[in-house]
N, C-alpha and C positions, 0 to 999 in steps of 0.2 A: 328454385329453378323450375321452369315450365316443363311438364311431362305430357307426352302424347302417345296414344295408341289407336289402332284401327280395329274395329269389330266387324266381322262379316257374319250375317245372319241369313238363314234360309228356312223354308217351310218343311213340309213333310217328306220323309223318305218312305214311300209306300211301294215297297219292292214286291210286286205281285207275281203270280205264276209265270206269265209270258216273259217277264223280265228275267226271272231266274232261269228259264229254259234258254233264253238267248245268251246267258252267261256260262252255260254248261260247256265244258271242254269236250270235244268229240271223243266218244268211246271211253270216257272216264267218269268216275264219280267225283269230279272236281269242278270247281267253278272259278271264273275270273270276272270280277265285277269292275276291275280297274278301267277297262275301256269305256264303261258307262259314264264315269266321272272325269275321264281324262281331259276333255275340253274346258271344264270349269275348275279343275284342280289348281292351276296357277292363281286364279282369283282367290280361292280359299286359302291357299298356302301363304299368300303374301300378307294376310291379316295377322295381327298379334293374337287374336282370339276368334275362332270360328264356331258358331253355335247353330244346331239344327234339331229337328224332331225326328226320332226313330219310331216309326209307326208299324214296325213288325217285331216279332220276337226272334230270338236266336236260341231256339229250344232243342236243337240237335237235328240230325239227319232224318228225313222222312221221304217216303215215296211221293206223296202229294203234299206240297207245302201250303196249299190253299185248301181249306175245307169250309163247310157252311154249318153253322150251329143249327141242329134240328129243331130247337125250340124257338129261337129268336129269328132264324134265317139270316142273321148277319154273317158276312164272311169272316173267317178267322185266319190270321196270317202267321207264317213262320218263314225263316230264310236260312240258307246255309251260312256257316260261320265265316266263310270267305268274304262275306259282305263287310264284316268288321275290319278285316285287314285292308280292304280297298278304301274304306272311309278314313282309316288312319293314314294310309298312303296319300290320300287326297288333301290331307292337312286339316281334317276336322278334329277339333279339340274337345268339344262338349256336345253331348246329345241329351236332350230332354226325353224322358221315358214315360211320363204321366200322360197317357192318351187313351182313347176308347178301345185300343187294341192291345193294351199292355197285358191283359189277362187272357189272351187268346189261347195260350197253352198252359193255363193254370198257374198256381204258385210256383211249381217247379220250373216252368218255362220262364217265368219272370225272373227268378233267381239265377237261372243259367244265363239268361241274356246279360245280366250285370257282370257275371263272371267272365264272359267272352269279351265284353267291353273292357274290363279291367286288364285282361290278358294283352289287349292291344293298346293299353294306356290311353283310352278314351274316357274322359271324365263324364259323369252322368248324374242326373238328379231327377227326382219326381217319383221313382219307385225304389223299394228297398228290400233287401234280403233278410234284414234283422231289425228289431226295434231299436237297437243301439245306433245303427246306421241312420235310421229315420230321424233321429234327433240332431243330426249334424248337418248344418248348411254347407253347400258347395262354395268354398272360398278360394279365390285365385288371386295372384298378383302378376300384373303385366306392367313392366317398366315403372314400378313404384305406385301404380294405381291399383287399389284394392277393390276387387270385384266379387260380388256375391250373386248367385243365380238360384232362383226358386222356380218350380215347375208344378202345375196343377191341371187336372182334367175335369171336365164337367161330368163324365160318366165312363163306364167300362162296357158299354153295349149290353147291359143287363146281366153281365157275368158277376158272380159273387166274388168278393175279396175276403179271404179267410181271416185276415187281421187288418183293422183299419189303418195301421201304420204302414202297410205295404204299398199303398197308392195314395198320393196326395190328391184328395178330392177337392173340387173347387167350392169350398165352403168359406164364406167371407170372413167369419170370425177367426178361423184357423189361419187363413191367409194373412190377415192383418197382424195377427200375433207373430207369425214367422217374419213378416216384413219389418215389424218394429225391431226385432232382434237384429235383422240384417242391416238396417239403416245405421245402427250403432257400430257395427263391425266394419263397414265398407265405405268406400267413396262412391261406388257405382252399383247400387242395388238393381238387379235385372229380374223382372217377373215374366215368366213364360206361361201363357194360358191357352189351353186346348178347348176351344168352345166356339159357338157361333153356328149359323145355319150353313149346311153344306151347299156348295155351288151358287152361293149368292155373293155378289160383289159389294153388297151394302151391309155394313155392320148393323146389328140391331141396337135398339136403345139400351138394352141390357148390357151389351158389350161396351158401348160408349160410357155408360154410367160406371161400370166396373173400372175402366181405365182412369176415369176422373177420380174415383176413390183411391186407386192405387197411387196416382200422382199426389193426391192430398196427403197420403201417409208416407211419402218419401221415395217411392219408386222413381228411378231416373229413366229406365228404358223398359217398355212393355212390348213383348213379342208374341203375336198371336198365330195359332195354327188350327187346323181342322176343316175349314171350308173347302180346301182343295182348289180354290181359285183365289186370285189376288184381291185384297181389300185395301182401303186407303191408308196412307201415312198421316199421322197427326203430330205436329210439332208445335205445341202451344207456347214454348219458350226455348231459349238456348240451353236450358238445363234439363229438359225432359222431352222424350220422344216415344212414339208408339207406332207399330204397324199392326193393324187388326188381323191381317192374314197375308202370308207371303206365298200362298199357293203351295204346290208340290215341287220339290227339286227333282224327284224321281217318281214316276208313276206311269201307268198306262192311261189311255183315255177313259174317263168315267162318265156314265150316263150319256154317251155319244156327244159329249160336250167338249169341243176343242179347247176351250179355256182351261180345262183341267190339265192340259199339257203345257200350259204357260205358268211360269213362276217368276220369282225375282230373288236375287241375292242383294240384300241391303248392306251398304257399307257406311259405318258410322265412325267419323273421326272424333275422338274424345280427347279433350285437353284438361289437364289439371294445372291450375294456376299456382303460382308460388304461395298464395294465401290459402291453398287447399280447395278452392272453388272448382267444381267440375262443370264443364259445358261442352255442348256439341259444336265443333267448329265447321264441319262439313258433313253432308249426307249425300250418298249417291245410290242409284238404283241400277242394277244390271239385269234387264229382262232375260229370262231363259226359256228354252223350248226343248221338249223331249222328242227326239227323232226316232222313228221306228227302224227296226233292223234292216228292212229292205232299202233304206235310204243311206245307211252308214257303211263305211269301209270295213269297220270291225265286225259287222253282222250282228251287233248287239243294239239294244236300245241305247241312246246316248243323249245326255243333257248338254246343250251348247249355249253359250252366251250369244244371243240372237245377232246382235250387230257385228260382232267379230266373225261369226260363222258366215254371214252373208258377204262380208267384205273379203274374206279369204278365198282366193281363186281355187276352184275345183272342189269346194266342200259342198255347197248347195247348188246343184247343177240344174234342177228342174224349176222352171218358172212358177209352176203352181205352188210348190213347197215354199219357194222364196217369197211369193206374194202372201201366203198364209202366215209365214213367220213375221213379215213386216207388219201385217195387220195386228197380229198378237202383241208385237212389241208396242205399237201405238196404243192398243187397248190397255195394256198393262200400265204404261206411263200415265194414261188418262185416268185410270181407276186410282192409281197411287196419288194422283194430283201432283205429279212431278213432270215438268214440261219437257225434260230431256234426260238422257242417261249421264250427262255431265254432272259434276259436283254442284250441289245446291248450297250456297252460302247461307248460314243461319245467322241472322243479325240480332 
């Protein structure tokens, strides 16, 4: 009997200081992040499996959730625990945690982040609180399709990692060793890689080479993050697909670049034939845009599916914002090399 699932994938959750402030409840030490995700939650919930990248720690209450490393000058992120509840409410099933900000609050912050995700029943992979956990791949079953997910990062912004097993570093030999095991255990091995140049819409030759190697060794779906802008989709066959970068689902504008407010939710229809063969039947792209608090009814930052937001009466009322969102939608689809946001049939 043929089996089918839909996977929704998105890029970085870069929940910075201004976003946290917009989510703070007046006069309280409490936060509500639900309004930020509310417009895209139906898209995320309808998928059988939703995957994204958590690029902040959940290291506990602080007066200032953003600080800057005095040595490297890189920003270091933390976020209130209420974010995890909102992510679970929005239908997010899996978060990758191997990225350049995973050590922003040290080993204790890394471990606490995982405990908070566990509390809210969000699966995770890429960072680990114990050596025993690090040896276990993330395995899931959706409608009889066995799925495995691996997550790796190029670096940790120069921050030391006390034990090598705590963070999956993007070292090819280790990655291929893990992938070989996953291929034996699953129908759909997924590899998530946090790498590539920030703010560039073009993947490097190194990124392209890595994806080719992963496909050669059995990966079926490769999901990229880190550039904070969208990069292309590559579908070399009905059995394999990659997105080099999906931009950010949640972020503020970075480097005064409006493209850092544009992201995409990729939707993959996966079919398992009666003979066990896996293939992509359809792929779709939903361009997203992050609206600022002065534009939203909730008074928070808010990520919206661009086309639906523009078409809905009374949501986007200013012509300037509407035009900018339309331009970003077309740019996103052009970069992805997807002609429209309708389903793309893979022959």
